[in-house]
N, C-alpha and C positions, 0 to 999 in steps of 0.2 A: 269296578265300582260296586257291583252287586255284592261281591264278597265283603267289601269294606262295610257296607250297610248291614249285611248279615252279621259280621263280626261285632259291630257296634251294638246292634240289637241284642244279640246273644250275650254280649258283655254286660249290658244293662240288666238283662234278666238274671244273669249269674250274680251281679253285684247285689241285687235285692235278696238273693238267697245264699249269699256268701261264697259261691264258687266264682271267684273273680278271674278275669283274663285281661290281657293287654288290649286296648282299643285300637291302637295303630297296627297296621299290617307290617310290622318289622319282619325281616326274613325269619322263617320258621314259626311265625305266630298266626299265619293265615288259617282260617277255618278252625278256630281254637277248640271247639267242643268235640270235634270229630277226629277219627284216625282213618282217613279216607283212602290211603294207599299204603303199599307195603312198608315204606320208611316214613310214613305220615305226610311229609311234604316233599316237593320235587327236589329240594336240596339234599334229601336223604339224611337229615340230621337225627331222626328218631327223638325229637324234642317235642314234648307237649307243654304249651305255655300255661296250662291250668295250674293254679297255685292254692286251691282250697286245702289240699293236703300238703302240709309243709313241715319244716323242721320242728315246729312247736307242738304239732298234734299227730305226727305220723305214728307215734307209739300207741295211739288209740284206734288204729285201723282194725276193722273187723270184717268177717266174711259177710258179703251181701247176698250172694247166690253161688251155686255150683251147678255146672251142666256137664254131662258126659258126651264125649265125641263119637263113641261107637267103638269100632275095631281098634285094639291097642297094639296091633302088629307094628313094630318099629316106632312105637310111641306116638307122640304128637309133636310135630315139627313146625307148625304154622305160626305166622304172625296174623292174628285175626284183624278184621277191619271193623270200625264203629262209625256208622253214618246215621245221623238224625234219629237216634234212639233204637237202632237195629244193629246187632252184631252179625257179621258175615264170617262164617267159620268153615274150614275144610280140614278133614282128618284123614286117616289112612284109607287108601283105596278111593280117594277123590270123593268122599262123602261130604257134600256141601249142606250147610244149614244156616237159616236166618233165625236169630234169637232175639227176644225182647231184651233190650239192654238194661232194663230196670230189674227184671226178674229171672232172666235166663231161660224163660219158657220158649220152646221151639215154635216158630211161626210157620216154617216150611222146611222141607229137606229134599235133596236130590242126590241120587247116586247113579252114575253111568254104569252100564253093563260093560265090564272091561274084558279085553282079550285074555283068554286063559293063559296065554304066554306070560302074562304079568306075574304069575306064580313062580316063574323060573328066572326072570331077569334080575340083575344085581340091584338096581335102584328102584325098587317097588316094595311097598305101596306108598313111598314118600309123597307127602302133599304139604307144601310149605306156604300156601297162601292163595288168595283169590284177588282179582282186580274188579273194580266197579266203575262204570261210566255209561252214559247215554241210556240210563234206565235198565242196564244189564249187569249181570255178574258173569265174569269171564274166568275160565280155568284152562290150564294145560293139563292133560291127563298122562297117567303113567303108561298108557299105550300109544302116546304120540299124537293125540288129537287136541284141537282147540274147540271149546264149547262155550256157547253163550246162553245164559238163563235170564228169564224175566226177573227183574230185581224184586218185584212185589209178590210174585207167586212161585218162583222157582221153576216154572215151566221152561222146557228147552226151546230155544228159538232157532239156533243153528249149530251145526257141528261140522268140522272139517278135519280130515286126516292130513297131518303135515309131515311126519317122519315115515320112512319105510320101516316100520317097527320090527317086523319079523326078519328083515334082511340086513339090519344094521346093529346087530348085537343087542337089540332091545333098547335102542336110543329113544328117549321119551322126554317128558317134561315133569320136573319135580317142583317147579316154582311157577308163580303166576306170570301172565304176560304183563307188559307195560302198556298203559293207555297213553298213546302219543297223538294227540289231536283226534282225528277220525280214524286213526290206524291203531292196530295192536302189534306189538313185537313179542315174539316167543323165542326164548333161548333154550336150545336142547342140551340134554346131557351128552357127554362124550368122554374125553380124557381117558378113563380106564376102559373104554369100550372100543372094539375094533370097528371104527367108523370114522366119518368126517363130521364133526359137530357143526350145526348150522343155526343161524338166526333167521326167523321167518317174519315177513310183514304181511298182515292180514287186515282187510277192511272190517272195522268194528261193526258196521251196520249189517253186512251181508255174510261175513265169514269167508269171503273170497280171498284166496292167497294171491298176493300181488308180486312178492319177490322173496328170494332167499339169499342170504349171505353166507358163503362158506368160510368158516374160520381156518380152514386149511388152504393156504394160498397155492394157486396153480403156478408154481415157479420151480424149475429144476435146481436153481441155485439154493433155494430155501429148503427144498425137499428133493434130494438127489434120487434118481431112479424111481422106484415105485414106493419109496418110503412114506409118501403122503397118503397112500391109499387108505390106510387105517391110522391116520395121524392124530386122531383124538380131538383135542380142543373143545369146542362147544362153549356154551354160556349158561352155566347151571342156575345162576341166581338172577333176580330181576335187574334190569338195567335202570338207568336214570334218564328221564325225559326232561330236556331243557327247552321250554317253549320259547324262550328268548332267542335262541339260535335255531330252533326247530331241529334239534339233534337228540338222538338217543345214544347214550354211552353204555357200553357193556364191557365188563371184564370177562376174559376168556379162560378156558381150562388148559390143562397141561397137555403136552404132546404124548403120543403113545408109540411104542410101549414105554411105560413110565420110566423104567430104570435102565433102559438100553438105548444107546445113541449111535451104535457103530454104523448103522445104515442110514442115519439121518444127520449127516455132517454138514448141515446148513443152519440157518438161524431159526427155522421151523415156524415161520410166520403163519397165521396170526395167533399162535398159542401164547399163553401167559402174557397177554397184552390188554390194553384198553383200546377198543375200537369206537370211533365216533361215526355214526351212520345217519343218513337222511331217512327218516321214518317213512317218507312217501315212496322212495325208490330203492332203498337199501344201499345206495351209493356210499362208498367209504370216503369220509371227509379227511380223516387223519387217523393214525394209530401210534401207539407208543408201546413197544415191547419191553416188559420189565425183567423177564428171565429168558435169556436166549438159550436155546437147545437144552431145555430143562431135563435133568435126570433124577430130580429129587421129589417129584410130585408137588410142585409149588404153584398151584393154580393162581390165576389172578381174578377169579370170578367172584370178587367181593364188591361191596357197595361203593358207588362213586359219589362222593360228597362235593357239593358246589359251594363256593364262597366268593364274596366280593371283598377285597382287602387292599387298601392303599391304592385304589384306582385300578386294580387288576382283577380279572375274572379267573379264579383258580379252581382246580380240582385237587382233592386230597383222596388218595387211594392206596389201600394196603393190599399186598398179595400174601399168599400163604407163607412165604419165606420170612415174613415179619418186617420187611422193608416197606416204608411208606413213601410214596411218590407224590410230590407236590408239583402240579403241572399247570401250564397256561391252558385255560379251557378252550381257547380258540384254535390252537395248533398242536397242543401236546408237548410243547417245549418244557424243559425241566427247570423248575425253580429251586427245588431242594429234594434231597433223599435222606431219610433217617430211619434207623432200626428201632423196633419196639423192645428189643432185648439184645444184650451182649452175648447171649448164648447162641452162637452161630459159628459153624465151621465149614459150611458148604462152599463158602468163599471167604477170602480174607476181608473183602469189603466190596462195595459198589461205588464206582466213580460218580461223584455227586454232580458232575457237569455233563457227562455223556451217558450215564446209566450202564456202562460196560461192567461186566463181572470181573473182579480182580482176584486171581489166585483160586480158581474154581477147583473143587475136588471131584475127580471122576470116580466111577464105580467099576472096579474090575469084575469080570464075570466070575461067578461061582465062589466069590469071597465076600465075607461080611466087612462092611465099612461103616464106622460110626458117623452118623450125620446128625447135626443139630441145626434147626429144630427137626423134630420127627416129621413123618408124613401127615400128622395132624396139623403141622404148621406152627408158626409163632402165634397164630390165632386161628380159630376155626371159621367157618363161613358165617357164623352168627354175628350180626352187625354190632358195631359200637354205637355210641350216642354222643352228640355234641350239644352243649348248653351255651347259648349266646350270652347268658348272664355271667357265667364264670369264665367263658372263653376256653373251656377245657373239653377235650375229647376223651371219653371213657371207654376203655377196651379191656376185655379179658386177654391175658397173655399166657401162653402155654410154654413153660420152661422145662421141657424134657426132650429126650433124643431117641434115636432108633438106629439099629444096625440094619443096613440094607444089603441084600444079596441077590444080584441079578442072575437069572438062569434062562437058558434057551426056552423059547415058547413059540409054537406055531400060531399063525394068524387064523382064527376061526370065528367068523361073525355069527355062527350058529351055536357056539358053545356059550350059551346065555348065562350060565351060572359061574363062569370063571372070568376074572378080570383080565383085560389085555394089558398086563403090567410088566411082563418080563421078570416075574418072581413068583414064589409060591405064597407070599403074603405081603403085607404092607410094612414089614419091618418088625424086628424084635425091639420092643420098647424098653427103654432104660431111663432111670433118673439122670439128672445132670451130673456130670463128673465132679463138680465142685460142691455137691450136697445141698444146693439151694432148694427152696420150696418149689414144687412143680407148676404152680400157677399163681396168678395175682390179678387183681383189678387195678389198672393204672389210670390216672388222670393226667393228661399231657396237653401241651400246646400242639395243635394239629399241624402247625407250619414248621416249627423248629424241633419238636419232639421233647422239649424241656418238660420234665416230670414234676408235677405239683404234689401229688401224694400217691400212695400205693397201699393196697390191702392184700397181704399174702394169704394163700389158701393151700390146704393139704391136698385137696382135689380141685383141679382147675375148672373154671367156668366154661360151659359150652352152650350158653343161651345168649340171645341178643340183649343188649343193655337198653334201659329207658332212663332218660333224665327229664326233669319237669321244671315248670316255672316256680314251684315251691322250693327250688334249690335242693332237689333230692336226686339221687341215683338209685335205681332198682336193678338188682342183679340176682339171678338164680344159679344154683350149682347142681351137679349131677346127683347129689344125695338128697335133693328136694328142698334145700333151705333157700328161702327167698329173703333177701336182706335189703333194707333201705339205708342208704349212706347219706351223710351230709356232703353235698356236692362240692363244698368249699374245702373241707378238711379230710374227708374220707372216714369220719367217725361212724361206726355202725349205730343207727338210731332205733332199729326195729328189725325183727326177724320172725319168720313163720315157716313151719314145716308143712310143705304141700303134699307130702306122702309119696312122691315119686320124683325122679330127677327131671331137670329142665333142659330142653334142647330146642327151644322155641323163642318166640318174640313177645315180650311184655309190652302192653300198651296202656294208655290212659285216655279217658273220654269223659264227657259230662252229659247228663240228661236230667231234665227237671231240676236244674240248679244244684246237682250233686256230682262231685267228681268221683270217678271209679278208677281203680287199678285192676286191669284184667290180665290174669296169668295162666297160660297153658302149661299144664304139668303132666309129664309122661315120658319117661326115659326110653330112648330108642336109637335107631340108626346104627351104622357100623361102629360108632363110638361105644355103644352098649355091648357090642360083641368083642371088641378088641381091647378096650381100656382095662377091664378087670385083671388082665395079666400084670398091669403096673399098679393098679389101685384095687386091691382085694376087697375093699369095703363096698365096691360096686357089684360084686358077684351076685348078690341076692337082691339087688335093687328091683322092686316090683315095677312092672310095666303099668301104664295107665294112659288115659286120653281124657283129661279133665280140664275144664275151664273154671277158674276160681276168680270171682270178682270181689274186690275189697272196696269199702268206703268208710267214712267216719260215721259213728253212731249219731243219731239225731238227739 
């Protein structure tokens, strides 16, 4: 009731100052002026109902303010939050800042003293977001800690060490925890690390660890012999908390070693799966494995979207293979499976009733095998966006391939700078054999996969997509070009050169009656290291860590 009153009140305020929002709390429209969690709302749609900026005036967008995030190492990968006129941002090395949402002026900042080992481990200093709740700002750190800060001052309230950082190949947190009632859930890195990735349940008030869920199942049928000891998995990205069923859903990472399966001739649960957990206890309610005994590095650690459709509660979830699973939210049973691209040869298909892989391609040792899509996947981890007005789900699609060559590798959880992948690299990238463009932005029905429109790109997108009540779609590319599209037709309505590539999450919020589009710009991550081999135009892309806010001129 409180949210409805607040939404109506803010809606009236905005109406007077032309930033209009829907008054009813239809799914995805709650708390309209804010972006209070990683995917804005608990259904993970990345939809802002704000419509002051729309098709008719988006061409007039201009820069409102610019702020620098600090260290540019590995770029800026975050999705910032916007709550009641304050931006909460995190950049490389877990530097957290609160900014005035109207001016970009810093209110406070906080940076933890990190374990020096973070200089050596693979996935550092990645920082992809914060979580806010109960008057606190929560982060997961790149040395495996959970930390709570005072939301108003940035002062540290508690911290807890969750991973055995030094002894698990540098397993850590690159993404924010999920606020699930009075609990927090943290998903650790793994996959390419010689470890067993885990999900942790922590009391939000005290920082007390209550439970941990091992994404490597203790089952000799699933993991013969000792193959599960360094089985990987983990949950790299934030999960989705569903208060209606008191369930937190996570997608999990791939098994290790990535490209070698000779010693793990089981299904390798719970890697490449969706797991539904009780946030109070960590008990497993159900799971759905999407890629059994993966050898192509096709993580499932992507966003879990929630829908109500035709009397059913549904989940829509993509994994890195590019296959989208439509599932019953209550038990994980399959409603449909569809691919985002026909550029795939790792299997002939996936059975749409059972989820079984049909005609899988194995990887012989010491030989190159062409696999499509590449280890970057049919889409990267950066999320898509669903607009309830158009009924369309907007996603970047990666249409290129890679040659994979497994080689023997010792297990060494102390070899921090080397991926536990069973290869010397993540594959030799090549364009699609049929000569198609390597990337595009697609608008599709999320349940059937029917495509409404597409925008092809010479360099594919690696940023999360935003869609709005103004029937717009915002998408950034690795060359730094931010574009606004007509959400109905795909027509490009506006563009802006941000100066560096985008690997982050675009958001929208309103303060004092004005709608803003906030864009983190700063090319980085392993994409910046590996992609220039295929896209030479990225070789000299400057690094950055910049927040750019846009609004309409008065």
